[in-house]
C-alpha positions as CSV (number, residue, x, y, z in Angstrom):
1,M,-18.1,-9.9,-5.1
2,K,-19.3,-7.5,-8.1
3,K,-16.6,-5.1,-6.7
4,I,-13.9,-7.7,-6.4
5,L,-13.5,-9.9,-9.3
6,P,-13.1,-6.5,-11.8
7,F,-9.7,-6.2,-9.9
8,L,-8.4,-9.7,-11.6
9,K,-9.1,-8.4,-15.1
10,P,-5.8,-7.1,-15.7
11,Y,-3.7,-10.7,-14.6
12,G,-6.1,-12.7,-17.3
13,K,-3.3,-14.0,-18.7
14,Q,-2.1,-15.2,-15.7
15,L,-5.3,-16.4,-14.4
16,I,-5.1,-18.8,-17.8
17,V,-1.3,-20.1,-17.7
18,G,-0.8,-20.6,-13.9
19,P,-3.8,-22.9,-14.3
20,F,-3.2,-24.9,-17.3
21,F,0.4,-25.7,-16.6
22,K,-1.2,-27.3,-12.6
23,L,-3.5,-29.1,-14.4
24,T,-0.6,-30.0,-16.8
25,E,1.2,-30.9,-13.7
26,A,-2.0,-33.0,-12.4
27,I,-2.2,-35.4,-15.5
28,L,1.4,-35.8,-15.2
29,E,1.2,-36.8,-11.9
30,L,-2.1,-39.1,-12.8
31,L,0.2,-40.8,-15.0
32,I,3.1,-41.8,-12.6
33,P,1.1,-44.5,-10.5
34,T,0.5,-46.5,-13.7
35,F,3.6,-46.6,-15.0
36,M,4.8,-48.0,-11.3
37,G,2.5,-50.6,-11.8
38,L,3.8,-51.4,-15.0
39,L,7.6,-51.4,-13.8
40,I,7.0,-53.9,-11.3
41,D,4.7,-55.8,-13.1
42,N,6.9,-56.0,-16.2
43,G,10.3,-54.9,-15.4
44,V,11.1,-55.9,-11.7
45,K,8.8,-59.0,-11.4
46,R,9.9,-60.6,-15.3
47,G,13.5,-59.4,-14.0
48,D,13.5,-57.5,-17.2
49,F,16.3,-54.9,-16.4
50,D,16.4,-53.0,-19.5
51,Y,12.3,-51.9,-19.4
52,T,13.1,-51.4,-15.7
53,V,15.6,-48.6,-17.2
54,K,13.7,-47.2,-19.5
55,T,10.2,-46.9,-17.8
56,G,12.2,-44.7,-14.5
57,L,13.5,-42.8,-16.8
58,F,10.6,-42.1,-18.4
59,M,8.9,-41.5,-14.9
60,L,12.0,-39.3,-14.2
61,A,11.5,-36.7,-17.1
62,L,7.1,-37.0,-15.9
63,A,8.1,-35.6,-12.8
64,A,10.8,-33.2,-14.3
65,A,8.2,-32.0,-16.7
66,G,5.6,-31.9,-13.5
67,V,8.1,-29.6,-12.1
68,F,8.7,-27.3,-14.5
69,S,4.7,-26.7,-15.1
70,A,4.4,-26.3,-11.1
71,Y,7.1,-23.4,-11.4
72,I,5.2,-21.5,-14.1
73,C,2.6,-21.3,-12.2
74,Q,3.7,-20.6,-9.0
75,Y,5.4,-17.5,-10.7
76,S,1.6,-16.6,-12.3
77,A,0.0,-17.0,-9.0
78,S,3.0,-14.4,-7.2
79,V,2.0,-12.4,-9.9
80,A,-1.7,-12.3,-10.0
81,S,-2.0,-12.6,-6.3
82,Q,0.3,-9.5,-5.4
83,G,-0.9,-7.3,-8.2
84,F,-4.5,-7.9,-7.4
85,G,-3.7,-7.0,-3.7
86,T,-1.3,-3.8,-4.6
87,D,-4.2,-2.3,-7.1
88,M,-7.4,-3.6,-4.5
89,R,-5.6,-1.4,-1.4
90,K,-5.2,1.0,-4.3
91,A,-8.4,1.4,-5.2
92,V,-9.4,0.6,-1.3
93,F,-7.3,3.4,-0.2
94,R,-8.5,6.1,-2.9
95,H,-11.7,5.4,-2.3
96,I,-11.3,6.1,1.6
97,G,-10.1,9.2,0.3
98,T,-13.4,9.9,-1.3
99,F,-15.3,9.6,2.5
100,S,-16.5,12.5,4.2
101,R,-15.5,12.7,8.1
102,S,-18.8,11.4,9.3
103,Q,-18.0,7.8,7.1
104,T,-14.5,7.4,8.5
105,D,-15.2,8.1,11.8
106,L,-18.8,5.7,11.5
107,F,-16.2,2.9,10.0
108,G,-13.5,3.5,12.5
109,T,-9.9,4.0,11.9
110,S,-8.8,0.8,13.1
111,S,-12.0,-1.0,11.5
112,L,-10.5,0.9,7.8
113,I,-6.8,-0.3,8.8
114,N,-7.5,-3.9,9.6
115,R,-9.8,-4.1,6.1
116,M,-7.0,-2.4,3.9
117,T,-4.6,-4.8,5.2
118,S,-5.4,-8.0,7.2
119,D,-9.1,-8.8,4.9
120,I,-7.4,-8.0,1.6
121,N,-4.0,-10.1,2.7
122,Q,-6.6,-13.1,3.0
123,L,-8.7,-12.3,-0.7
124,Q,-4.8,-11.8,-1.9
125,S,-4.1,-15.7,-1.0
126,A,-7.6,-16.8,-2.1
127,V,-6.5,-15.8,-5.2
128,A,-3.0,-17.3,-5.0
129,M,-5.1,-21.0,-4.3
130,L,-7.3,-20.3,-7.1
131,I,-5.0,-20.3,-9.8
132,R,-2.3,-23.4,-7.6
133,L,-4.9,-25.2,-6.6
134,V,-8.2,-24.7,-6.8
135,I,-8.2,-26.7,-10.7
136,R,-5.6,-29.1,-9.3
137,A,-7.2,-30.5,-6.2
138,P,-10.7,-31.5,-7.2
139,F,-8.8,-32.9,-10.5
140,L,-6.6,-35.3,-9.1
141,C,-9.7,-36.3,-7.4
142,I,-11.7,-37.3,-10.2
143,G,-9.1,-37.9,-12.4
144,G,-7.6,-40.6,-9.5
145,L,-10.5,-42.0,-9.5
146,V,-11.0,-42.5,-13.0
147,M,-7.9,-44.0,-12.9
148,A,-8.7,-46.1,-10.0
149,M,-11.7,-47.7,-11.3
150,L,-9.6,-48.3,-14.9
151,I,-7.6,-50.9,-13.0
152,D,-10.7,-51.8,-10.7
153,I,-13.8,-51.2,-10.4
154,K,-14.7,-53.0,-7.9
155,L,-12.4,-51.9,-5.6
156,S,-13.8,-48.0,-6.1
157,I,-16.8,-48.4,-5.3
158,V,-16.0,-48.6,-1.5
159,F,-13.9,-45.2,-2.4
160,M,-17.5,-43.5,-4.4
161,M,-19.2,-44.3,-1.4
162,V,-17.5,-42.0,0.7
163,I,-17.4,-39.2,-1.4
164,P,-20.6,-38.3,-0.5
165,L,-19.8,-38.0,3.4
166,F,-16.6,-36.3,2.8
167,I,-18.7,-33.5,0.5
168,F,-21.5,-33.4,3.8
169,V,-18.6,-32.4,6.2
170,L,-17.0,-29.4,4.1
171,T,-20.7,-28.2,4.2
172,A,-21.5,-28.6,7.1
173,V,-18.1,-26.6,8.2
174,M,-18.4,-23.6,5.9
175,K,-21.8,-22.8,7.0
176,K,-20.4,-22.5,10.3
177,T,-17.4,-20.8,10.2
178,V,-18.6,-17.9,7.4
179,P,-20.5,-16.0,9.7
180,L,-18.8,-16.5,12.6
181,Y,-15.1,-15.2,10.4
182,S,-16.7,-12.1,10.0
183,L,-17.6,-11.8,14.0
184,V,-13.7,-12.7,14.5
185,Q,-12.8,-9.7,11.9
186,G,-15.2,-7.4,13.9
187,K,-13.8,-8.3,17.6
188,L,-10.3,-7.6,15.7
189,D,-11.5,-4.6,14.8
190,R,-12.4,-3.6,18.7
191,L,-8.7,-4.7,19.9
192,S,-6.7,-2.4,17.6
193,L,-8.7,0.4,18.5
194,L,-7.7,-0.5,22.1
195,L,-4.1,-0.7,20.9
196,R,-4.2,2.4,18.8
197,E,-5.8,4.4,22.0
198,N,-2.9,3.3,24.4
199,F,0.0,3.4,22.5
200,S,-1.4,7.1,21.8
201,G,-2.3,7.7,24.8
202,I,0.7,6.1,26.7
203,R,1.5,9.3,28.8
204,V,-1.7,10.2,30.1
205,I,-2.3,6.4,31.3
206,R,0.9,6.2,32.9
207,A,0.8,10.2,34.4
208,F,-2.9,9.1,36.0
209,S,-2.0,5.7,37.1
210,A,-4.0,3.9,34.8
211,G,-2.2,0.7,33.4
212,E,-4.2,-1.6,35.4
213,R,-7.3,-0.6,34.6
214,E,-6.3,-0.3,30.6
215,K,-5.0,-3.8,30.9
216,E,-7.9,-4.9,32.1
217,R,-9.7,-3.8,29.3
218,F,-7.5,-4.8,26.8
219,N,-7.4,-8.4,28.4
220,A,-11.2,-8.3,28.4
221,A,-10.7,-7.7,24.6
222,N,-8.1,-9.6,23.6
223,R,-10.0,-12.4,25.2
224,E,-13.1,-12.2,23.6
225,Y,-11.0,-11.7,20.3
226,A,-9.6,-15.2,21.4
227,S,-12.3,-17.4,22.5
228,T,-14.3,-16.3,19.3
229,A,-11.2,-17.6,17.1
230,V,-10.4,-20.0,19.5
231,Y,-14.0,-21.5,19.2
232,V,-13.9,-20.9,15.0
233,G,-10.8,-22.7,15.1
234,K,-11.9,-25.4,16.8
235,I,-14.0,-26.1,13.9
236,A,-12.0,-25.1,11.0
237,A,-9.3,-27.5,12.6
238,A,-11.4,-30.7,12.9
239,T,-11.7,-30.8,9.1
240,N,-8.8,-32.5,8.5
241,P,-8.8,-35.0,11.2
242,V,-12.4,-35.8,10.2
243,T,-12.0,-35.9,6.3
244,T,-8.2,-38.0,7.1
245,L,-10.2,-40.3,9.4
246,I,-12.5,-41.1,6.6
247,M,-10.0,-41.4,3.9
248,N,-8.3,-44.0,6.0
249,F,-11.2,-45.9,6.6
250,A,-11.8,-46.0,3.1
251,V,-7.8,-46.9,2.5
252,A,-7.9,-49.3,4.8
253,A,-11.0,-51.0,2.9
254,V,-9.7,-51.3,0.2
255,I,-6.4,-52.4,0.9
256,L,-8.3,-55.2,3.2
257,A,-10.1,-56.1,-0.3
258,G,-7.1,-55.7,-2.3
259,G,-5.0,-58.0,-0.4
260,I,-8.1,-60.5,-0.9
261,R,-7.9,-60.0,-4.7
262,V,-4.1,-60.2,-5.0
263,N,-4.3,-63.5,-2.9
264,S,-6.9,-64.7,-5.4
265,G,-5.5,-64.2,-8.5
266,S,-7.9,-61.8,-9.9
267,M,-4.7,-58.6,-9.4
268,T,-1.5,-58.2,-9.6
269,Q,1.2,-57.0,-7.3
270,G,1.5,-53.5,-9.4
271,R,-1.9,-52.7,-10.1
272,I,-2.5,-53.2,-6.4
273,I,0.2,-50.5,-5.8
274,A,-0.7,-48.7,-8.1
275,F,-4.0,-48.4,-6.9
276,I,-3.4,-47.7,-3.6
277,N,-0.8,-44.7,-5.2
278,Y,-4.2,-43.1,-6.5
279,L,-6.1,-43.6,-3.1
280,T,-3.0,-41.8,-2.0
281,L,-3.2,-39.2,-4.0
282,I,-7.2,-38.8,-4.2
283,L,-6.6,-38.5,0.0
284,N,-3.9,-35.6,0.0
285,A,-6.1,-33.7,-2.8
286,M,-9.2,-34.3,-0.4
287,I,-6.9,-32.4,2.2
288,V,-6.1,-30.0,0.2
289,V,-9.7,-29.4,-1.0
290,A,-10.3,-29.6,3.3
291,D,-8.3,-26.9,4.0
292,L,-9.4,-24.2,0.5
293,V,-12.5,-24.9,2.2
294,V,-11.5,-23.3,5.3
295,L,-9.6,-20.7,3.3
296,Y,-12.3,-19.2,1.3
297,T,-14.7,-19.2,4.2
298,K,-12.1,-16.7,5.6
299,A,-11.8,-15.0,1.9
300,Y,-15.7,-14.9,1.6
301,A,-15.8,-13.2,5.3
302,S,-13.3,-10.8,4.4
303,S,-14.6,-10.1,0.8
304,K,-17.9,-8.2,2.5
305,R,-16.1,-6.6,4.3
306,V,-13.8,-4.8,2.2
307,E,-17.5,-4.3,-0.2
308,E,-18.8,-2.8,2.3
309,I,-16.2,0.3,1.5
310,L,-16.2,-0.3,-1.6
311,N,-19.9,-0.2,-2.1
312,T,-20.1,3.1,0.3
313,E,-20.9,5.6,-1.6
314,P,-19.4,9.7,-0.7
315,D,-21.7,11.0,1.2
316,M,-20.5,14.3,-0.1
317,K,-21.4,15.0,-3.8
318,Y,-19.5,18.0,-5.5
319,G,-20.1,20.6,-8.0
320,D,-18.0,21.3,-11.6
321,R,-17.3,25.4,-10.7
322,T,-14.1,26.5,-10.5
323,E,-14.5,29.9,-9.7
324,G,-16.3,32.1,-6.9
325,A,-18.6,34.7,-7.5
326,D,-17.4,38.3,-7.5
327,G,-18.0,40.2,-3.7
328,E,-16.4,41.0,-1.0
329,T,-17.9,38.5,1.0
330,I,-15.6,35.6,1.2
331,V,-17.7,33.2,4.1
332,E,-21.1,33.3,4.7
333,F,-23.6,31.1,7.2
334,K,-27.1,31.3,6.5
335,N,-29.0,29.8,9.5
336,V,-26.6,27.0,9.7
337,S,-27.2,23.7,11.6
338,L,-24.7,20.5,12.0
339,K,-25.8,17.2,14.0
340,Y,-22.6,14.2,14.3
341,P,-23.7,11.0,12.4
342,N,-25.3,9.1,15.8
343,A,-25.2,11.9,17.9
344,A,-28.6,13.0,19.8
345,M,-28.0,16.8,19.6
346,L,-27.3,19.3,17.0
347,S,-23.7,20.7,17.8
348,L,-24.2,23.9,15.6
349,E,-28.0,25.3,15.2
350,G,-29.4,28.5,13.7
351,I,-25.7,29.9,12.9
352,S,-25.6,33.1,10.6
353,F,-22.6,35.4,10.0
354,K,-20.7,37.1,6.7
355,V,-16.7,37.4,6.7
356,R,-15.1,39.7,4.4
357,R,-12.0,39.4,2.1
358,G,-9.0,39.6,4.2
359,E,-10.5,40.0,7.6
360,T,-9.4,38.2,10.9
361,I,-12.2,36.5,12.7
362,G,-11.6,35.4,16.3
363,I,-14.2,32.2,17.3
364,I,-14.2,31.9,21.5
365,G,-16.2,30.2,23.6
366,A,-16.5,27.5,26.5
367,T,-14.9,23.8,25.5
368,G,-17.8,22.2,24.1
369,S,-19.7,25.3,22.8
370,G,-19.2,23.8,19.0
371,K,-15.9,26.4,17.9
372,S,-14.5,23.0,15.8
373,S,-17.4,22.4,14.7
374,L,-18.2,25.7,13.1
375,V,-14.2,25.9,11.8
376,N,-14.5,22.5,10.1
377,M,-17.8,23.3,8.2
378,I,-15.3,25.7,6.0
379,P,-13.3,23.5,4.2
380,R,-16.3,21.2,4.1
381,F,-15.3,18.1,6.2
382,Y,-19.1,18.5,7.3
383,D,-21.9,19.5,5.6
384,A,-24.5,21.4,7.1
385,E,-27.7,19.8,8.8
386,D,-29.5,22.7,7.7
387,G,-29.0,26.0,6.5
388,E,-26.0,27.0,3.8
389,V,-22.3,27.5,3.8
390,M,-21.0,30.1,1.4
391,L,-18.1,30.1,0.0
392,F,-17.0,33.0,-2.7
393,G,-20.6,33.8,-3.0
394,R,-21.5,30.7,-4.0
395,N,-22.6,27.3,-2.0
396,I,-19.9,25.7,-1.1
397,K,-21.9,22.3,-2.5
398,E,-21.6,23.8,-5.9
399,Y,-17.5,23.5,-5.7
400,T,-14.9,20.8,-6.9
401,R,-13.1,19.4,-4.4
402,E,-10.4,20.6,-5.7
403,F,-11.0,24.2,-5.6
404,V,-12.4,23.5,-1.6
405,E,-9.3,22.0,-0.9
406,N,-7.1,24.5,-2.6
407,A,-9.6,27.4,-1.4
408,V,-9.2,26.7,2.2
409,S,-5.8,25.8,4.9
410,P,-6.6,24.4,8.5
411,V,-4.3,24.4,10.3
412,M,-6.3,21.6,13.5
413,Q,-5.9,21.6,17.2
414,K,-3.8,18.6,17.0
415,A,-0.4,18.9,15.1
416,V,0.2,16.3,12.9
417,L,3.5,15.9,11.1
418,F,4.8,12.9,8.7
419,G,7.3,10.7,8.5
420,G,10.1,12.4,5.9
421,T,11.8,15.4,6.0
422,V,10.8,19.2,7.2
423,A,10.9,20.5,3.6
424,E,8.5,17.4,2.5
425,N,6.2,18.6,5.0
426,L,6.2,22.0,4.0
427,R,5.5,21.1,0.9
428,M,2.4,19.2,1.3
429,G,-0.2,22.0,-0.2
430,N,2.6,23.6,-2.4
431,K,4.8,20.9,-4.0
432,N,6.8,23.6,-6.5
433,A,7.3,25.8,-3.6
434,S,10.9,27.3,-3.2
435,D,13.0,26.9,-0.1
436,G,13.2,30.8,0.0
437,E,8.9,30.7,0.5
438,L,9.5,27.6,2.8
439,E,11.9,29.4,5.4
440,D,9.9,33.1,5.0
441,A,6.5,30.4,6.1
442,L,9.0,29.5,9.1
443,R,10.0,32.5,9.8
444,A,6.2,33.8,10.0
445,A,4.9,30.9,12.2
446,Q,8.3,31.4,14.6
447,A,10.0,28.1,13.8
448,Y,12.6,29.1,11.6
449,D,15.5,29.4,14.6
450,F,15.1,26.1,15.6
451,I,15.2,24.6,12.4
452,D,17.6,26.5,11.4
453,K,19.8,24.9,14.9
454,L,19.2,21.8,12.8
455,D,22.2,19.8,11.2
456,D,20.2,19.7,7.7
457,K,18.1,22.5,8.9
458,L,15.4,21.7,5.9
459,N,16.3,18.2,5.3
460,S,16.1,16.8,8.6
461,R,14.2,14.0,9.8
462,V,11.0,14.2,10.9
463,E,9.8,11.1,12.6
464,R,6.4,9.1,12.7
465,G,4.0,12.1,14.1
466,G,6.8,14.4,14.8
467,M,8.0,12.8,17.8
468,N,11.1,14.0,17.7
469,F,9.9,17.7,18.0
470,S,7.7,19.2,20.8
471,G,4.5,19.9,21.4
472,G,5.1,24.0,20.5
473,Q,7.5,23.1,17.9
474,R,5.0,20.8,16.1
475,Q,2.5,23.3,16.1
476,R,4.4,26.1,14.8
477,L,5.5,23.9,11.5
478,T,2.1,23.2,11.1
479,I,0.9,26.8,10.9
480,A,4.0,27.2,8.6
481,R,3.1,24.3,6.4
482,A,-0.6,25.8,5.8
483,L,1.2,29.3,4.7
484,V,3.3,27.6,2.3
485,K,-0.1,26.1,0.3
486,K,-1.2,30.1,-0.4
487,S,-4.8,29.4,0.1
488,D,-7.7,32.9,0.7
489,I,-8.7,31.5,4.0
490,L,-6.6,30.2,6.8
491,I,-8.0,28.7,10.0
492,L,-6.2,28.4,13.1
493,D,-8.0,25.8,14.9
494,D,-6.3,25.8,18.4
495,S,-3.3,25.7,16.7
496,A,-1.2,27.9,19.4
497,S,-2.5,26.6,22.6
498,A,1.5,24.9,23.2
499,L,3.1,28.7,22.6
500,D,4.2,30.9,24.9
501,S,2.6,34.9,24.9
502,L,5.3,36.5,23.9
503,T,5.9,33.5,20.4
504,E,2.4,33.9,20.1
505,S,2.0,37.7,19.7
506,N,5.1,37.3,17.4
507,L,2.8,34.8,15.3
508,R,0.6,37.5,15.2
509,K,2.2,40.0,14.4
510,A,4.0,38.4,11.8
511,L,0.4,36.6,10.0
512,A,-1.0,40.3,10.0
513,N,1.3,40.7,7.3
514,Y,0.0,38.1,5.2
515,D,-3.4,38.6,2.6
516,K,-5.7,36.2,4.1
517,T,-8.9,35.7,4.9
518,M,-8.4,34.5,8.9
519,F,-10.4,32.2,11.4
520,V,-8.7,32.1,14.7
521,V,-9.8,29.7,17.5
522,S,-8.7,29.9,20.8
523,Q,-9.3,29.3,24.1
524,R,-7.9,32.9,25.0
525,V,-9.0,36.0,24.9
526,I,-5.5,37.6,24.4
527,S,-5.6,35.4,20.9
528,V,-8.3,37.0,19.4
529,M,-9.1,40.2,21.2
530,S,-7.4,41.9,17.9
531,A,-9.2,40.5,15.3
532,D,-11.9,42.4,13.3
533,K,-14.8,40.5,14.8
534,I,-15.3,38.2,17.5
535,I,-17.6,35.2,17.6
536,V,-19.0,34.1,20.7
537,L,-20.0,30.3,20.6
538,D,-22.7,29.1,23.6
539,D,-23.6,25.6,23.5
540,G,-23.6,25.2,19.4
541,K,-24.9,28.7,19.5
542,I,-23.7,32.4,18.8
543,A,-24.2,34.5,22.1
544,G,-22.5,37.7,20.3
545,I,-20.5,39.0,17.3
546,G,-18.4,42.4,17.1
547,T,-14.9,43.3,18.6
548,H,-13.4,43.0,21.7
549,E,-14.4,46.4,23.2
550,R,-17.8,45.9,21.6
551,L,-18.7,42.3,22.7
552,F,-17.0,43.3,26.6
553,E,-20.0,45.5,27.5
554,D,-22.9,43.8,25.5
555,C,-21.7,40.1,25.9
556,E,-22.4,38.7,29.0
557,I,-20.4,35.2,28.8
558,Y,-17.5,36.9,26.8
559,K,-17.4,39.4,29.4
560,E,-17.2,36.8,31.7
561,I,-14.8,35.1,29.8
562,C,-12.3,38.2,29.8
563,I,-12.7,38.7,33.5
564,S,-11.7,34.7,34.4
565,Q,-9.0,35.6,32.3
566,E,-8.0,39.1,33.1
567,A,-8.0,40.4,30.4
568,G,-10.5,43.6,30.3
569,G,-11.7,46.6,28.1
570,A,-8.8,47.4,26.5
571,A,-7.4,45.8,23.6
């Protein structure tokens, strides 16, 4: 809880004011049964109309004051809980933003989403109940017991004997359910992952008639989640009936004993009614306490999951350099190896090469040869297991995060756009870019023609994920976005795979006019053959480096790729 409690600090005022007014309401509520007993004994029983009216009005005033106090408490609870939840979501979101790709992969996207939504909502409810009920319910239990004892100590003993049994039930439930709620949330993560996979891959599922298979996978995960949730729900659900049964037996015993005392003249009718009201009040408070136990066991499990994120330190440490060293070498790999978390083998091994400023580097190789892994190390998405990645003549780890992010513009294999407008998407890396700069980038990326045909042009809407554009259009828009950023290094990771040959040829010609160091990853020889230098990868190792002509003569793997694609010797 060390990481979570500081989020309550800004709401110290509400944490004091809310419980104070709730306590005031509880005190007023405790007074009403006493005055009810006096009204019956001194007013109704004696036929004293004036006393009855005065006492009734006074009780009405107490009730009104209680309503006002409850309103102030509810308002304070809303402000504190909503503010607490909002602040925590912001903090967790920012903290996740500092994670490396390895760490986000380790947690999983679905789990991170659930922790930011479901778990923090649970903590938010816990804060609201902290202000509204955590003080009120125990106070009513204790206060009601004291008031009942003041009326008749002998009858109170019956009720006091039940309290240890009540506490035993709550403790047993809490001990059993705390670990189970963590298990339930973990199974919810698994279910969310399956849903994300199915929704994002719905077309693939239909194309391969795999609907039944996916239904079985989902049903299995859903049953597993449901069975665990039902099991823990049964335990939690048993709390209220068991505690109510215990309390009602106590009330029945008190009524029986109280009736005997009234008949013997030891108690008045008003006092026994007041006593029973206090018992009812205590019963209701005890039921609330039981509900709070269930709520806080869930919140405790959720707090552990949220704290796990906040306690995870970013595994990438950045330096303080904001300038590179002098020299023409802009990127250099020195005997670099890469291994992904929990992977059995290295993805890259012994990678060494230099790239001079303004050069275009083609990267080609078979599927799984490590092409994307290599370029993902340049913007420091992953760190080397061994060796050094050099940027502008210095180890990439020496620079600030902002410097590295500003220096590199990656265009990923999967074109990702965000809900908003075309202009908002293009300005992600350069919020001050003019409309003219956006249009120039669109022209270079071969995207201007289809954007210009839209009614709102740059202000046209982009649906979630860019689903209102085709695959090729999304790729061109992401290339334009990278050009608007105006970084020194541009990485195109198979980002023209959905383009036809003519459009890709025009794209290469347009990009040649940009003064950038470019890395072009592709499966197609035609996309890289005009590069200043081509790196051929095979099973995570460099099989050859050189121009198209040289590699065609000297590198057997490259030659086989060329022949298979009928992209022979001439450039």
